[in-house]
C-alpha positions as CSV (number, residue, x, y, z in Angstrom):
1,M,0.0,0.0,0.0
2,T,1.4,3.4,-0.9
3,H,1.0,6.1,1.7
4,N,0.4,9.8,1.3
5,L,3.0,11.4,3.6
6,P,4.1,15.0,4.1
7,R,6.8,16.1,1.5
8,Q,9.8,17.0,3.7
9,R,13.5,17.2,3.7
10,W,15.4,16.4,6.9
11,K,18.6,18.2,7.8
12,F,20.7,16.8,10.7
13,Y,23.0,19.0,12.8
14,P,26.5,17.6,12.9
15,S,27.6,16.1,16.3
16,Q,30.2,18.3,18.0
17,P,31.8,16.1,20.7
18,H,34.4,18.6,22.0
19,I,32.0,21.5,22.8
20,V,29.3,19.0,24.0
21,T,31.8,17.5,26.5
22,D,32.9,21.0,27.7
23,I,29.2,22.1,28.2
24,V,28.4,18.9,30.1
25,K,31.5,19.3,32.3
26,H,31.0,23.0,33.1
27,F,27.2,23.2,33.4
28,G,26.1,19.7,34.4
29,V,23.5,19.5,31.6
30,S,22.8,16.2,29.9
31,P,24.7,15.3,26.7
32,I,21.4,15.5,24.8
33,M,20.8,19.1,25.9
34,A,24.5,20.0,25.4
35,Q,24.2,18.9,21.8
36,V,21.1,21.1,21.4
37,I,22.9,24.1,22.9
38,A,25.9,23.5,20.5
39,N,23.4,23.4,17.6
40,R,22.2,26.9,18.5
41,G,25.6,28.3,17.4
42,I,27.2,28.2,20.9
43,D,30.8,27.3,20.4
44,D,32.6,28.3,23.6
45,I,32.1,28.3,27.3
46,D,31.4,32.1,27.6
47,S,28.7,32.0,25.0
48,A,27.2,28.9,26.7
49,Q,27.2,30.8,30.0
50,A,25.3,33.7,28.4
51,Y,22.9,31.3,26.7
52,I,22.1,29.2,29.8
53,T,22.0,32.1,32.3
54,P,21.5,35.3,30.4
55,E,21.0,37.3,33.6
56,T,24.7,37.0,34.4
57,V,25.8,38.9,31.3
58,N,26.7,42.6,31.8
59,L,24.4,44.6,29.5
60,P,25.7,47.9,28.0
61,S,23.3,50.8,28.9
62,P,20.8,51.5,26.1
63,L,21.7,55.2,26.5
64,A,25.2,54.4,25.2
65,E,23.9,52.0,22.5
66,F,21.2,54.1,20.9
67,P,22.7,57.3,19.7
68,D,19.4,59.3,19.7
69,L,18.0,57.9,23.0
70,P,19.3,60.8,25.3
71,H,17.8,63.4,22.8
72,S,14.5,61.5,22.6
73,I,14.2,61.5,26.4
74,Q,15.0,65.2,26.5
75,L,12.3,66.0,23.9
76,L,9.7,64.0,25.9
77,K,10.7,65.5,29.2
78,D,10.3,69.0,27.7
79,A,6.9,68.1,26.3
80,I,5.8,66.7,29.7
81,A,7.1,69.7,31.6
82,S,5.4,72.2,29.3
83,G,2.1,70.3,29.1
84,A,2.5,69.9,25.3
85,K,0.3,67.2,23.6
86,I,2.1,64.0,22.6
87,A,0.6,61.7,20.0
88,I,1.6,58.1,19.3
89,C,1.2,56.7,15.8
90,G,1.1,52.9,16.1
91,D,0.5,49.9,13.9
92,Y,-2.3,47.3,13.7
93,D,-0.3,44.1,14.4
94,A,0.4,42.7,17.9
95,D,3.8,44.4,18.0
96,G,2.4,47.8,17.1
97,M,-0.7,47.6,19.4
98,T,1.3,46.4,22.4
99,S,4.0,49.2,21.7
100,T,1.2,51.8,21.6
101,A,-0.4,50.5,24.8
102,L,3.0,50.3,26.5
103,L,3.9,53.9,25.8
104,I,0.4,55.2,26.7
105,R,0.8,53.5,30.1
106,A,4.3,54.9,30.6
107,L,3.4,58.4,29.5
108,K,0.2,58.6,31.6
109,H,2.2,57.3,34.6
110,L,4.5,60.2,34.0
111,E,1.5,62.6,33.8
112,A,2.0,63.5,30.1
113,K,-0.8,64.6,27.8
114,V,-1.0,61.7,25.4
115,D,-3.3,60.5,22.5
116,Y,-2.8,58.0,19.7
117,A,-3.8,57.0,16.2
118,I,-3.4,53.7,14.3
119,P,-3.8,53.5,10.5
120,S,-6.6,51.4,9.2
121,R,-5.3,48.1,7.6
122,M,-8.1,48.3,5.0
123,K,-8.1,52.1,4.2
124,D,-4.6,53.3,4.9
125,G,-2.3,50.3,4.9
126,Y,0.8,50.2,7.0
127,G,2.6,53.1,8.7
128,I,2.1,56.8,9.5
129,N,0.7,58.9,6.6
130,E,0.1,62.5,5.7
131,R,-3.6,62.4,6.7
132,I,-2.7,61.3,10.2
133,V,0.0,64.0,10.4
134,E,-2.4,66.7,9.3
135,E,-5.0,65.5,11.8
136,F,-2.5,65.6,14.6
137,K,-1.6,69.2,13.8
138,Q,-5.3,70.2,13.8
139,E,-5.7,68.5,17.2
140,G,-2.9,70.7,18.7
141,V,-0.2,68.0,18.9
142,S,3.4,69.2,19.4
143,L,5.3,65.9,19.4
144,I,4.7,62.8,17.3
145,L,6.0,59.4,18.5
146,T,5.9,56.6,16.0
147,V,6.0,53.0,17.3
148,D,6.7,49.9,15.1
149,N,6.7,52.1,12.0
150,G,8.0,55.4,10.5
151,I,11.5,54.4,9.4
152,S,10.4,54.3,5.7
153,A,7.8,57.1,6.0
154,Y,9.9,59.9,4.5
155,N,7.2,62.1,3.1
156,P,4.8,62.0,6.1
157,I,7.7,62.9,8.5
158,K,8.8,65.7,6.1
159,R,5.3,67.0,6.2
160,A,5.2,66.9,10.0
161,K,8.5,68.9,10.1
162,E,7.0,71.5,7.7
163,L,4.1,71.9,10.1
164,G,6.4,72.6,12.9
165,L,6.0,69.3,14.8
166,K,8.7,67.4,16.6
167,V,9.0,63.7,15.6
168,I,10.6,60.7,17.4
169,I,10.6,57.5,15.3
170,T,10.8,54.2,17.2
171,D,10.9,51.3,14.8
172,H,12.7,48.0,14.1
173,H,12.1,47.5,10.4
174,D,14.9,47.5,7.8
175,L,16.5,50.9,7.0
176,P,15.6,52.6,3.7
177,E,18.4,54.2,1.6
178,K,17.3,57.7,2.9
179,L,16.3,58.1,6.5
180,P,13.3,60.4,7.3
181,P,14.1,63.9,8.7
182,A,12.9,63.1,12.2
183,D,14.3,64.9,15.3
184,A,15.4,61.5,16.7
185,I,15.4,57.9,15.4
186,L,15.5,54.8,17.7
187,N,16.0,51.7,15.6
188,P,18.1,48.6,16.5
189,K,19.0,48.2,12.8
190,L,21.1,51.3,13.3
191,L,23.2,49.4,15.8
192,P,26.0,46.9,15.1
193,E,24.6,43.3,14.7
194,T,26.7,42.3,17.7
195,S,24.7,44.6,20.0
196,P,22.5,42.7,22.5
197,Y,19.7,45.2,21.5
198,Y,19.9,44.4,17.7
199,G,17.0,41.9,17.7
200,L,14.4,44.1,19.5
201,A,11.0,44.3,18.0
202,G,9.1,47.6,17.9
203,V,7.7,46.9,21.4
204,G,11.3,46.3,22.7
205,V,12.3,49.8,21.5
206,A,9.2,51.3,23.1
207,Y,10.1,49.4,26.3
208,V,13.7,50.8,26.3
209,L,12.3,54.3,25.8
210,G,9.6,54.0,28.4
211,V,11.9,52.7,31.1
212,C,14.7,55.1,30.4
213,L,12.3,58.1,30.4
214,A,10.7,57.1,33.7
215,Q,14.2,56.4,35.2
216,S,15.4,59.9,34.2
217,L,12.4,61.4,35.9
218,G,12.8,59.3,39.0
219,K,9.4,57.7,38.5
220,L,10.1,54.1,37.6
221,D,8.5,52.6,40.7
222,G,5.3,50.6,40.0
223,L,5.8,50.8,36.2
224,T,8.4,48.3,35.0
225,K,6.3,45.2,35.7
226,S,3.4,46.2,33.4
227,L,5.7,47.4,30.7
228,L,7.7,44.2,30.8
229,E,4.5,42.1,30.4
230,L,3.4,44.1,27.3
231,Y,6.9,43.8,25.9
232,T,6.8,40.0,26.4
233,I,3.5,39.6,24.5
234,G,4.5,41.9,21.7
235,T,8.0,40.4,21.2
236,I,6.8,36.8,21.0
237,A,3.7,37.6,18.9
238,D,5.9,39.5,16.4
239,L,8.2,36.5,16.0
240,A,11.2,38.6,17.0
241,P,14.5,36.7,17.4
242,L,14.8,35.2,20.9
243,T,18.5,36.1,21.2
244,G,20.4,38.9,23.0
245,V,18.5,41.1,25.4
246,N,15.2,39.5,24.2
247,R,16.2,36.2,25.8
248,R,17.0,37.9,29.1
249,W,13.9,40.1,29.4
250,L,11.5,37.4,28.2
251,K,12.7,35.0,30.8
252,R,11.5,37.6,33.4
253,G,8.4,38.6,31.5
254,L,7.1,35.0,31.1
255,K,7.3,34.5,34.9
256,L,5.3,37.7,35.5
257,L,2.4,37.2,33.1
258,P,0.4,34.6,35.2
259,K,0.1,37.2,38.0
260,S,-0.3,40.2,35.8
261,D,-1.7,43.5,37.3
262,I,-3.0,44.6,33.8
263,L,-6.7,43.8,33.9
264,G,-6.8,43.2,30.1
265,I,-4.1,40.6,30.3
266,Q,-5.9,38.9,33.1
267,A,-9.2,38.8,31.1
268,L,-7.5,37.7,27.9
269,S,-5.6,34.9,29.7
270,K,-8.9,33.7,31.1
271,C,-10.5,33.6,27.6
272,A,-7.5,31.7,26.3
273,G,-7.7,29.1,29.1
274,L,-4.4,30.1,30.8
275,T,-5.0,29.7,34.5
276,E,-3.4,31.6,37.3
277,E,-2.0,28.3,38.7
278,K,0.7,28.3,36.0
279,K,4.0,29.4,37.6
280,Q,5.1,30.9,34.2
281,L,3.9,31.0,30.6
282,H,5.8,29.6,27.7
283,S,6.5,31.2,24.3
284,D,3.8,28.8,22.9
285,D,1.2,30.2,25.3
286,I,1.7,33.6,23.7
287,G,2.4,32.4,20.1
288,F,-0.7,30.1,20.0
289,K,-3.1,31.6,22.6
290,L,-2.6,35.3,23.6
291,G,-0.9,36.5,20.4
292,P,-3.5,35.3,17.9
293,R,-6.3,36.8,20.0
294,V,-4.5,40.2,19.9
295,N,-3.5,39.9,16.2
296,A,-7.0,38.9,15.1
297,I,-8.3,42.4,16.1
298,G,-5.7,44.1,13.9
299,R,-6.6,41.8,11.0
300,L,-10.4,42.0,11.2
301,D,-11.5,44.8,13.6
302,D,-10.5,48.1,15.2
303,P,-7.1,48.2,16.9
304,Q,-8.6,50.6,19.5
305,I,-10.2,47.4,21.1
306,V,-6.7,46.1,22.0
307,I,-5.3,49.5,23.1
308,E,-8.3,49.9,25.5
309,L,-7.9,46.2,26.7
310,F,-4.3,46.9,27.7
311,T,-4.7,50.4,29.2
312,T,-8.1,50.3,31.0
313,D,-8.4,50.2,34.8
314,D,-12.0,49.2,34.6
315,E,-12.6,45.4,35.1
316,Q,-15.8,45.4,33.1
317,I,-14.2,47.1,30.1
318,A,-11.3,44.6,30.2
319,I,-13.7,41.7,30.2
320,T,-15.8,43.2,27.3
321,K,-12.7,43.9,25.2
322,A,-11.2,40.4,25.9
323,L,-14.5,38.8,24.8
324,Q,-14.3,40.9,21.6
325,C,-10.8,39.5,21.0
326,E,-12.1,36.0,21.6
327,Q,-15.0,36.4,19.1
328,T,-12.8,38.0,16.4
329,N,-10.2,35.3,16.7
330,H,-12.9,32.7,16.2
331,T,-14.0,34.5,13.0
332,R,-10.3,34.7,12.0
333,Q,-9.9,30.9,12.4
334,E,-13.0,30.2,10.3
335,L,-11.9,32.6,7.6
336,C,-8.4,31.1,7.5
337,K,-9.9,27.6,7.2
338,Q,-12.2,28.6,4.4
339,I,-9.5,30.5,2.4
340,E,-6.9,27.8,2.8
341,K,-9.4,25.2,1.6
342,E,-10.2,27.3,-1.5
343,A,-6.5,28.0,-2.2
344,I,-5.6,24.2,-2.0
345,E,-8.5,23.5,-4.3
346,I,-7.3,26.0,-6.9
347,I,-3.7,24.8,-6.6
348,E,-4.6,21.1,-7.0
349,T,-7.4,21.4,-9.7
350,K,-5.9,24.1,-11.9
351,P,-2.6,23.7,-13.8
352,I,-0.5,25.8,-11.3
353,K,3.1,24.7,-11.9
354,W,4.5,25.7,-8.5
355,Q,7.2,23.1,-8.5
356,E,8.3,24.0,-12.0
357,D,8.1,27.8,-11.2
358,R,9.8,27.3,-7.8
359,V,7.3,29.8,-6.4
360,L,3.6,29.8,-5.8
361,L,1.6,32.9,-6.9
362,I,-2.1,32.5,-6.2
363,I,-4.8,35.2,-6.6
364,N,-8.5,35.0,-6.0
365,N,-11.6,37.3,-5.6
366,H,-13.0,38.2,-2.2
367,W,-10.4,36.8,0.1
368,H,-9.9,38.9,3.3
369,H,-6.7,40.9,3.2
370,G,-6.4,40.6,7.0
371,V,-5.9,36.9,7.0
372,I,-4.2,35.9,3.7
373,G,-0.8,36.2,5.3
374,I,-1.6,33.4,7.7
375,V,-2.9,31.3,4.8
376,A,0.4,32.0,3.0
377,S,2.3,30.6,5.9
378,R,0.2,27.4,5.9
379,L,0.7,27.0,2.2
380,V,4.5,27.3,2.7
381,E,4.2,24.5,5.3
382,R,2.3,22.4,2.9
383,Y,4.1,22.9,-0.4
384,G,7.6,24.0,0.7
385,V,7.9,26.9,-1.8
386,P,7.8,30.7,-1.3
387,V,4.1,31.8,-1.5
388,F,2.7,35.1,-2.8
389,I,-1.0,35.3,-2.2
390,G,-3.3,38.1,-3.2
391,T,-6.9,39.3,-3.7
392,Y,-8.5,42.1,-5.7
393,E,-9.3,45.3,-3.8
394,D,-13.1,45.5,-3.2
395,E,-13.2,49.2,-3.9
396,D,-10.9,49.0,-6.9
397,P,-10.7,45.6,-8.6
398,S,-7.9,46.9,-10.9
399,I,-5.6,46.6,-7.9
400,I,-4.3,43.3,-6.3
401,R,-3.1,43.4,-2.7
402,G,-1.4,40.6,-1.0
403,S,1.1,38.9,1.4
404,A,4.2,36.8,0.9
405,R,5.9,34.2,3.0
406,G,9.3,32.6,2.3
407,I,11.5,29.5,3.0
408,E,14.9,29.4,4.5
409,E,16.9,29.8,1.3
410,Y,14.8,32.7,0.0
411,N,14.5,36.4,0.7
412,I,11.0,37.8,0.3
413,F,12.0,41.4,0.4
414,S,14.7,40.9,-2.3
415,A,12.0,39.1,-4.4
416,L,9.7,42.1,-4.1
417,Q,12.6,44.5,-4.9
418,Y,13.2,42.5,-8.0
419,C,9.7,43.4,-9.1
420,D,10.1,47.0,-8.0
421,D,9.0,48.7,-11.2
422,L,5.9,46.6,-11.5
423,L,4.6,47.1,-7.9
424,K,2.7,50.1,-6.5
425,K,3.7,49.5,-2.8
426,Y,5.7,46.8,-1.0
427,G,7.6,46.2,2.2
428,G,8.8,43.4,4.5
429,H,11.9,41.5,5.3
430,K,13.6,38.1,4.6
431,A,10.7,35.9,5.8
432,A,7.6,37.9,5.0
433,G,6.2,40.9,3.1
434,G,3.2,42.7,1.7
435,F,2.6,44.2,-1.7
436,S,0.1,45.7,-4.1
437,F,0.2,46.0,-7.9
438,E,-2.1,46.7,-10.9
439,A,-4.0,43.6,-11.9
440,K,-2.9,44.1,-15.6
441,N,0.7,43.4,-14.4
442,L,-0.2,39.9,-13.0
443,D,1.5,37.9,-15.7
444,L,4.6,40.1,-15.7
445,I,4.9,39.8,-11.9
446,H,4.5,36.0,-12.2
447,Q,7.3,35.9,-14.8
448,R,9.6,38.1,-12.7
449,L,9.0,36.0,-9.5
450,K,9.9,32.9,-11.5
451,E,13.1,34.5,-12.7
452,F,14.1,35.5,-9.2
453,S,13.2,32.1,-7.8
454,Y,15.3,30.3,-10.4
455,Q,18.3,32.4,-9.4
456,C,18.3,31.3,-5.7
457,L,16.4,28.0,-5.4
458,L,17.5,24.6,-6.4
459,P,14.8,21.9,-6.9
460,E,15.8,20.1,-3.8
461,Y,15.0,23.1,-1.6
462,L,11.3,22.9,-2.6
463,K,10.2,20.7,0.4
464,P,9.4,21.9,3.9
465,L,12.7,21.8,5.9
466,I,13.0,20.0,9.3
467,K,16.2,20.6,11.2
468,I,16.9,17.8,13.6
469,D,19.0,18.2,16.7
470,T,19.8,14.6,17.7
471,Q,18.7,11.0,17.8
472,I,17.2,9.7,21.0
473,T,15.3,6.6,22.2
474,F,12.0,6.7,24.0
475,E,13.8,5.5,27.2
476,Q,15.7,8.7,27.2
477,I,12.5,10.8,27.2
478,T,12.0,11.7,30.9
479,F,10.6,14.5,33.0
480,K,14.2,15.4,33.8
481,L,14.9,16.0,30.1
482,L,11.7,18.0,29.8
483,Q,12.8,20.1,32.8
484,E,16.1,20.8,31.1
485,I,14.3,21.9,27.9
486,E,12.0,24.1,29.9
487,S,14.9,25.7,31.9
488,L,16.4,27.0,28.6
489,Y,13.2,28.8,27.5
490,P,12.2,31.0,25.7
491,W,12.2,28.9,22.6
492,G,11.1,30.5,19.3
493,I,12.5,32.4,16.3
494,E,16.3,32.0,16.0
495,N,16.2,29.7,19.1
496,K,14.0,26.9,17.9
497,A,12.7,24.3,20.4
498,P,14.7,21.1,20.1
499,I,13.6,18.5,17.5
500,F,14.5,14.9,18.2
501,W,14.2,11.9,16.0
502,T,13.8,8.1,16.5
503,P,14.1,5.6,13.7
504,Q,12.0,2.5,13.0
505,V,9.1,3.1,15.4
506,E,5.9,1.3,15.3
507,I,2.5,3.1,15.0
508,K,0.4,1.1,17.4
509,S,-2.8,3.0,16.9
510,E,-4.0,6.3,15.4
511,R,-7.3,8.1,15.3
512,I,-8.5,11.4,13.8
513,T,-9.7,14.0,16.4
514,K,-13.3,15.1,16.6
515,T,-12.5,18.3,14.5
516,G,-11.4,16.0,11.7
517,E,-8.0,17.9,11.4
518,H,-5.5,16.2,13.7
519,L,-4.1,12.8,14.5
520,Q,-3.8,11.2,17.9
521,L,-1.4,8.2,18.1
522,F,0.3,5.6,20.3
523,I,3.9,4.9,19.1
524,S,6.5,2.4,20.3
525,D,10.2,2.2,19.7
526,G,10.5,-1.3,21.3
527,T,11.6,0.1,24.7
528,R,8.4,2.0,25.5
529,E,5.1,3.2,24.2
530,L,4.2,6.9,24.1
531,K,1.3,9.1,23.1
532,A,1.7,11.5,20.2
533,I,-0.3,14.3,18.5
534,A,0.2,15.4,14.9
535,W,-1.4,18.7,14.2
536,R,-3.3,19.0,10.8
537,W,-2.1,15.5,9.8
538,A,-5.6,13.9,9.4
539,V,-5.0,14.1,5.6
540,Y,-2.1,11.6,5.9
541,S,-4.1,8.9,7.7
542,P,-3.6,6.0,7.7
543,L,0.2,6.2,8.3
544,P,2.6,3.3,7.5
545,K,3.1,0.8,10.3
546,I,6.9,1.3,10.6
547,V,8.4,4.8,10.2
548,D,11.1,7.2,11.3
549,I,9.7,10.2,13.2
550,A,10.9,13.7,14.1
551,Y,9.2,15.4,17.1
552,K,9.2,17.9,19.9
553,L,8.5,17.0,23.5
554,K,5.5,18.4,25.3
555,E,4.1,18.0,28.8
556,N,0.5,17.0,28.8
557,E,-1.8,17.4,31.8
558,W,-5.2,15.7,32.0
559,Q,-7.3,15.5,35.1
560,G,-4.3,16.4,37.3
561,E,-2.1,13.6,35.7
562,K,1.0,14.8,34.0
563,S,2.5,12.9,31.1
564,I,5.0,13.4,28.2
565,Q,3.6,13.6,24.7
566,L,5.4,13.7,21.4
567,E,4.4,16.4,19.0
568,L,5.1,14.9,15.6
569,I,6.4,17.3,12.9
570,G,8.3,14.9,10.6
571,I,7.7,11.4,9.3
572,R,9.4,9.2,6.7
573,Q,9.4,5.6,5.6
574,N,12.7,4.0,6.4
575,L,15.1,4.6,3.6
């Protein structure tokens, strides 16, 4: 019987016996975890020390690292002292909304006059624009503070300066060739890549500014905890790299969240099923539970809901706003499911030659702009090629707007730059981007993306990649190993959770979950039988009897009983 299995390529980290032996000797970790640490690019004892206990590293002061930080603080102090109006311009993703809420909380704590605006995803698109600048001027604003945007908004910032406004840009996106004429710019991309602050998301830059400003005014007491909690949610939800200072601060923030003083976080956690009994949250709790509920609002509803959720001191408002997040997230899930189903149908029934093209470009009517980026990620998981997905603008069907997601060997931003003369607007980074173009250019764009993809992708790259840390037996899977993994949190972008593999296991039983999407299994390697879950794998059922598997380890709790469960992410028939 031939089995339908996920198309995957497995890449194994090389064993590094010398550094593994040193890490085991110095830090007392197991050889399995020492290998995982070495696989994360740790090649000496000092960097292992910084990785295992980031709190022990001496951090340079952000005031010394960010050249414009002292001036930014002075501008804000002057505005606060004179009672001038400060306006924040945020963004509609989780990073932008948490950054906005963080600085509103900080500035109100410091008794500043503060207001905010967030562009509409549907009407305005990303970033500060001239309309917002003009409105701020009419409302008597003296100082504009951008968060998570602004670095590429040359004309709007120029307009603000013409109108006599002061502007501080806080952003983390890639630098354009020409920086805007702001009074001060805080962006980690202006720092050397070796700086511990280089990987900060927008909310990280906002956190640095908020804390340093409060410190300089001698009013930090009672503020840091709430700012750190918002930083934690925004950083993980924005998929920022969990390296440098992010690793150190998130370790603290994840411990604080279960006992948050922010009413909105309490209410949202309750909706997401995160109980107060948890001693600390994990990156996954934010990545899969809190983050999507926040992001759903920016995708489908009014970002003001999230700002109010995270800034209110009224318990009833917090509960109401959290329930709105819950409902909108449910709508988002249904929309994603529907669009993904339609996209797969188009790909598999029409002659779309994505393997031959080494890129998948898919356009359809009436897909929701707010969620097609999520669908693009799922299609990348399924087909293993860069995905560009778009839909016609409802108000103007001559324009196509879309999102793109890449694979490891591909740079989405470079691909969009390669189509520069054919696009109206675009932006992004290596892994993801957004774009719009005139529908009449569709064939030309397709041709150009194919050309670019041929330049950088070999046919063997066109399968989803699984990077495997090391081989283990089921006997080695213990709560002690799980504790070691958990002690090295946070896991996430640029610090991926360990993936193990075991060859020649037997699938004892499998069943499809009630939702019809996932597989629950019992698997044995001859030494022991373990329970496993395989998300969204119902389509591959039934699996072969004997297989090699790649998996993560998860703690599962059911009716007070704790057990270890495998989360399958890779499978292949023995070669």
